[in-house]
Structure formats: structure tokens, C-alpha cells
N, CA, C and O atoms as CSV, one atom per row, in Angstrom:
chain,resi,resn,atom,element,x,y,z
A,1,MET,N,N,34.298,-68.772,2.328
A,1,MET,CA,C,34.564,-68.156,1.037
A,1,MET,C,C,35.979,-67.583,1.054
A,1,MET,O,O,36.370,-66.932,2.022
A,2,ALA,N,N,36.735,-67.815,0.009
A,2,ALA,CA,C,38.114,-67.341,-0.079
A,2,ALA,C,C,38.156,-65.833,-0.278
A,2,ALA,O,O,37.293,-65.247,-0.932
A,3,GLU,N,N,39.188,-65.219,0.306
A,3,GLU,CA,C,39.357,-63.777,0.147
A,3,GLU,C,C,39.797,-63.474,-1.280
A,3,GLU,O,O,40.650,-64.165,-1.837
A,4,ALA,N,N,39.211,-62.442,-1.860
A,4,ALA,CA,C,39.566,-62.047,-3.225
A,4,ALA,C,C,41.003,-61.561,-3.259
A,4,ALA,O,O,41.459,-60.866,-2.350
A,5,THR,N,N,41.706,-61.931,-4.309
A,5,THR,CA,C,43.081,-61.469,-4.468
A,5,THR,C,C,43.211,-60.697,-5.767
A,5,THR,O,O,42.497,-60.938,-6.741
A,6,CYS,N,N,44.129,-59.778,-5.747
A,6,CYS,CA,C,44.450,-58.963,-6.905
A,6,CYS,C,C,45.184,-59.833,-7.927
A,6,CYS,O,O,45.697,-60.896,-7.575
A,7,ARG,N,N,45.238,-59.405,-9.159
A,7,ARG,CA,C,45.954,-60.191,-10.168
A,7,ARG,C,C,47.442,-60.319,-9.861
A,7,ARG,O,O,48.106,-61.220,-10.373
A,8,CYS,N,N,47.973,-59.416,-9.020
A,8,CYS,CA,C,49.380,-59.510,-8.623
A,8,CYS,C,C,49.558,-60.448,-7.432
A,8,CYS,O,O,50.684,-60.709,-7.010
A,9,GLY,N,N,48.451,-60.953,-6.892
A,9,GLY,CA,C,48.508,-61.870,-5.769
A,9,GLY,C,C,48.257,-61.219,-4.418
A,9,GLY,O,O,48.119,-61.921,-3.417
A,10,ALA,N,N,48.197,-59.899,-4.368
A,10,ALA,CA,C,47.960,-59.186,-3.115
A,10,ALA,C,C,46.483,-59.251,-2.738
A,10,ALA,O,O,45.622,-59.467,-3.590
A,11,THR,N,N,46.210,-59.065,-1.478
A,11,THR,CA,C,44.825,-59.020,-1.023
A,11,THR,C,C,44.368,-57.580,-0.814
A,11,THR,O,O,43.376,-57.333,-0.129
A,12,SER,N,N,45.087,-56.638,-1.400
A,12,SER,CA,C,44.753,-55.216,-1.270
A,12,SER,C,C,43.517,-54.882,-2.089
A,12,SER,O,O,43.495,-55.068,-3.306
A,13,HIS,N,N,42.501,-54.391,-1.416
A,13,HIS,CA,C,41.280,-54.007,-2.112
A,13,HIS,C,C,41.363,-52.586,-2.642
A,13,HIS,O,O,40.396,-52.083,-3.215
A,14,SER,N,N,42.504,-51.933,-2.459
A,14,SER,CA,C,42.661,-50.567,-2.957
A,14,SER,C,C,43.436,-50.511,-4.266
A,14,SER,O,O,43.661,-49.426,-4.803
A,15,HIS,N,N,43.849,-51.670,-4.789
A,15,HIS,CA,C,44.514,-51.683,-6.093
A,15,HIS,C,C,43.479,-51.382,-7.171
A,15,HIS,O,O,42.329,-51.813,-7.081
A,16,MET,N,N,43.893,-50.650,-8.175
A,16,MET,CA,C,42.997,-50.214,-9.243
A,16,MET,C,C,42.231,-51.384,-9.871
A,16,MET,O,O,41.029,-51.269,-10.109
A,17,CYS,N,N,42.894,-52.489,-10.137
A,17,CYS,CA,C,42.212,-53.616,-10.784
A,17,CYS,C,C,41.125,-54.207,-9.883
A,17,CYS,O,O,40.089,-54.653,-10.376
A,18,MET,N,N,41.352,-54.214,-8.567
A,18,MET,CA,C,40.331,-54.699,-7.642
A,18,MET,C,C,39.153,-53.725,-7.588
A,18,MET,O,O,37.995,-54.140,-7.556
A,19,LEU,N,N,39.459,-52.434,-7.578
A,19,LEU,CA,C,38.391,-51.432,-7.571
A,19,LEU,C,C,37.548,-51.546,-8.834
A,19,LEU,O,O,36.321,-51.471,-8.776
A,20,ARG,N,N,38.205,-51.727,-9.974
A,20,ARG,CA,C,37.473,-51.881,-11.247
A,20,ARG,C,C,36.584,-53.113,-11.224
A,20,ARG,O,O,35.415,-53.046,-11.604
A,21,SER,N,N,37.131,-54.237,-10.779
A,21,SER,CA,C,36.362,-55.480,-10.796
A,21,SER,C,C,35.187,-55.438,-9.824
A,21,SER,O,O,34.219,-56.181,-9.988
A,22,ASN,N,N,35.267,-54.575,-8.815
A,22,ASN,CA,C,34.175,-54.430,-7.853
A,22,ASN,C,C,33.260,-53.255,-8.175
A,22,ASN,O,O,32.359,-52.943,-7.397
A,23,GLY,N,N,33.480,-52.597,-9.321
A,23,GLY,CA,C,32.614,-51.506,-9.756
A,23,GLY,C,C,32.673,-50.265,-8.878
A,23,GLY,O,O,31.679,-49.549,-8.758
A,24,LYS,N,N,33.808,-50.002,-8.269
A,24,LYS,CA,C,33.972,-48.863,-7.349
A,24,LYS,C,C,34.353,-47.596,-8.116
A,24,LYS,O,O,35.451,-47.070,-7.936
A,25,THR,N,N,33.458,-47.109,-8.962
A,25,THR,CA,C,33.764,-45.968,-9.828
A,25,THR,C,C,34.027,-44.676,-9.060
A,25,THR,O,O,34.875,-43.883,-9.469
A,26,GLU,N,N,33.321,-44.451,-7.960
A,26,GLU,CA,C,33.558,-43.236,-7.171
A,26,GLU,C,C,34.944,-43.253,-6.537
A,26,GLU,O,O,35.629,-42.230,-6.520
A,27,GLU,N,N,35.359,-44.392,-6.021
A,27,GLU,CA,C,36.693,-44.525,-5.429
A,27,GLU,C,C,37.761,-44.348,-6.503
A,27,GLU,O,O,38.779,-43.699,-6.262
A,28,ILE,N,N,37.540,-44.917,-7.677
A,28,ILE,CA,C,38.488,-44.766,-8.786
A,28,ILE,C,C,38.628,-43.297,-9.154
A,28,ILE,O,O,39.742,-42.811,-9.351
A,29,ALA,N,N,37.518,-42.590,-9.248
A,29,ALA,CA,C,37.558,-41.163,-9.579
A,29,ALA,C,C,38.351,-40.384,-8.530
A,29,ALA,O,O,39.086,-39.459,-8.873
A,30,ARG,N,N,38.209,-40.749,-7.265
A,30,ARG,CA,C,38.890,-40.055,-6.177
A,30,ARG,C,C,40.405,-40.254,-6.216
A,30,ARG,O,O,41.155,-39.334,-5.888
A,31,ILE,N,N,40.860,-41.435,-6.611
A,31,ILE,CA,C,42.301,-41.727,-6.572
A,31,ILE,C,C,43.008,-41.468,-7.902
A,31,ILE,O,O,44.189,-41.778,-8.055
A,32,THR,N,N,42.278,-40.898,-8.859
A,32,THR,CA,C,42.886,-40.617,-10.163
A,32,THR,C,C,42.781,-39.146,-10.554
A,32,THR,O,O,42.845,-38.820,-11.739
A,33,THR,N,N,42.621,-38.264,-9.587
A,33,THR,CA,C,42.457,-36.837,-9.875
A,33,THR,C,C,43.727,-36.184,-10.391
A,33,THR,O,O,43.661,-35.254,-11.195
A,34,ASP,N,N,44.882,-36.656,-9.944
A,34,ASP,CA,C,46.172,-36.086,-10.345
A,34,ASP,C,C,47.210,-37.206,-10.392
A,34,ASP,O,O,48.100,-37.262,-9.543
A,35,PRO,N,N,47.100,-38.098,-11.381
A,35,PRO,CA,C,47.959,-39.282,-11.406
A,35,PRO,C,C,49.449,-38.967,-11.500
A,35,PRO,O,O,49.883,-38.139,-12.301
A,36,LYS,N,N,50.210,-39.650,-10.661
A,36,LYS,CA,C,51.667,-39.527,-10.640
A,36,LYS,C,C,52.348,-40.861,-10.964
A,36,LYS,O,O,53.558,-40.910,-11.186
A,37,PHE,N,N,51.552,-41.947,-10.989
A,37,PHE,CA,C,52.076,-43.289,-11.225
A,37,PHE,C,C,51.184,-44.032,-12.209
A,37,PHE,O,O,49.990,-43.750,-12.313
A,38,TYR,N,N,51.771,-44.983,-12.929
A,38,TYR,CA,C,50.992,-45.870,-13.788
A,38,TYR,C,C,51.366,-47.303,-13.448
A,38,TYR,O,O,52.429,-47.558,-12.882
A,39,CYS,N,N,50.497,-48.229,-13.791
A,39,CYS,CA,C,50.748,-49.642,-13.527
A,39,CYS,C,C,51.455,-50.252,-14.733
A,39,CYS,O,O,50.950,-50.194,-15.854
A,40,PHE,N,N,52.616,-50.830,-14.495
A,40,PHE,CA,C,53.390,-51.465,-15.555
A,40,PHE,C,C,52.631,-52.657,-16.133
A,40,PHE,O,O,52.845,-53.024,-17.289
A,41,THR,N,N,51.748,-53.264,-15.344
A,41,THR,CA,C,50.996,-54.443,-15.780
A,41,THR,C,C,49.813,-54.088,-16.674
A,41,THR,O,O,49.662,-54.652,-17.758
A,42,CYS,N,N,48.965,-53.145,-16.220
A,42,CYS,CA,C,47.722,-52.879,-16.960
A,42,CYS,C,C,47.624,-51.474,-17.541
A,42,CYS,O,O,46.716,-51.192,-18.323
A,43,GLY,N,N,48.553,-50.584,-17.167
A,43,GLY,CA,C,48.535,-49.229,-17.704
A,43,GLY,C,C,47.629,-48.257,-16.969
A,43,GLY,O,O,47.540,-47.090,-17.351
A,44,ALA,N,N,46.955,-48.717,-15.919
A,44,ALA,CA,C,46.101,-47.816,-15.133
A,44,ALA,C,C,46.956,-46.724,-14.508
A,44,ALA,O,O,48.142,-46.929,-14.249
A,45,GLU,N,N,46.358,-45.571,-14.266
A,45,GLU,CA,C,47.059,-44.454,-13.638
A,45,GLU,C,C,46.388,-44.105,-12.319
A,45,GLU,O,O,45.168,-44.211,-12.188
A,46,ALA,N,N,47.196,-43.684,-11.329
A,46,ALA,CA,C,46.670,-43.321,-10.013
A,46,ALA,C,C,47.549,-42.262,-9.369
A,46,ALA,O,O,48.707,-42.075,-9.742
A,47,ASN,N,N,46.969,-41.575,-8.395
A,47,ASN,CA,C,47.705,-40.548,-7.663
A,47,ASN,C,C,48.850,-41.151,-6.853
A,47,ASN,O,O,49.928,-40.562,-6.777
A,48,CYS,N,N,48.629,-42.317,-6.247
A,48,CYS,CA,C,49.596,-42.953,-5.349
A,48,CYS,C,C,49.994,-44.333,-5.860
A,48,CYS,O,O,49.177,-45.050,-6.437
A,49,ALA,N,N,51.233,-44.692,-5.648
A,49,ALA,CA,C,51.747,-45.995,-6.066
A,49,ALA,C,C,51.023,-47.144,-5.368
A,49,ALA,O,O,50.907,-48.233,-5.930
A,50,GLU,N,N,50.537,-46.912,-4.154
A,50,GLU,CA,C,49.879,-47.960,-3.375
A,50,GLU,C,C,48.613,-48.489,-4.035
A,50,GLU,O,O,48.131,-49.561,-3.670
A,51,ASN,N,N,48.071,-47.760,-4.995
A,51,ASN,CA,C,46.844,-48.176,-5.662
A,51,ASN,C,C,47.095,-48.977,-6.933
A,51,ASN,O,O,46.160,-49.238,-7.690
A,52,LEU,N,N,48.339,-49.370,-7.180
A,52,LEU,CA,C,48.692,-50.094,-8.397
A,52,LEU,C,C,49.496,-51.343,-8.070
A,52,LEU,O,O,50.206,-51.386,-7.066
A,53,CYS,N,N,49.384,-52.366,-8.925
A,53,CYS,CA,C,50.110,-53.625,-8.714
A,53,CYS,C,C,51.609,-53.468,-8.948
A,53,CYS,O,O,52.424,-53.870,-8.118
A,54,GLU,N,N,51.954,-52.887,-10.072
A,54,GLU,CA,C,53.356,-52.706,-10.466
A,54,GLU,C,C,53.576,-51.236,-10.798
A,54,GLU,O,O,53.681,-50.880,-11.972
A,55,PRO,N,N,53.648,-50.373,-9.777
A,55,PRO,CA,C,53.714,-48.933,-10.030
A,55,PRO,C,C,55.041,-48.467,-10.610
A,55,PRO,O,O,56.108,-48.982,-10.273
A,56,ALA,N,N,54.944,-47.490,-11.481
A,56,ALA,CA,C,56.108,-46.807,-12.049
A,56,ALA,C,C,55.737,-45.334,-12.146
A,56,ALA,O,O,54.591,-45.006,-12.455
A,57,PRO,N,N,56.687,-44.443,-11.888
A,57,PRO,CA,C,56.362,-43.018,-11.942
A,57,PRO,C,C,56.073,-42.551,-13.367
A,57,PRO,O,O,56.698,-43.006,-14.325
A,58,ILE,N,N,55.125,-41.647,-13.486
A,58,ILE,CA,C,54.848,-41.005,-14.767
A,58,ILE,C,C,55.878,-39.899,-14.925
A,58,ILE,O,O,55.999,-39.024,-14.068
A,59,THR,N,N,56.609,-39.943,-16.010
A,59,THR,CA,C,57.618,-38.914,-16.257
A,59,THR,C,C,57.179,-38.043,-17.421
A,59,THR,O,O,56.523,-38.509,-18.352
A,60,ALA,N,N,57.547,-36.793,-17.356
A,60,ALA,CA,C,57.140,-35.841,-18.399
A,60,ALA,C,C,57.933,-36.018,-19.661
A,60,ALA,O,O,57.713,-35.296,-20.634
């Protein structure tokens, strides 16, 4: 069976889109408590850039 890949092509299972597609709601809640970055591709927000495909900082 082929390894699942993120829509950006990465095999990171910690990207928000992979967590969503796998129904990991508790993990999503944990990594979105104080978002500092958003995904340029899908608009998801996360505490760390590593959890997004195309991270960009959230500016005030």
C-alpha cells in the first residue's frame, strides 16, 4: 500500500490537511490553541509552521 501524501506532496502526517483527512480532531485542537501561522493554500491556522503546507505568519 502506498504511503499517504499531503496535498503539497509531503509525507508529513502532522500537516493540518492530513490530520483533517484522518479525522484527528484532538490533535487538531492541540495544535491550534494559539495560532501564529496560516496556510497560504487552504487557510488553516496552527501554532507552528511545521503543521502547514504553505505557512505564512499571521500578522496583526
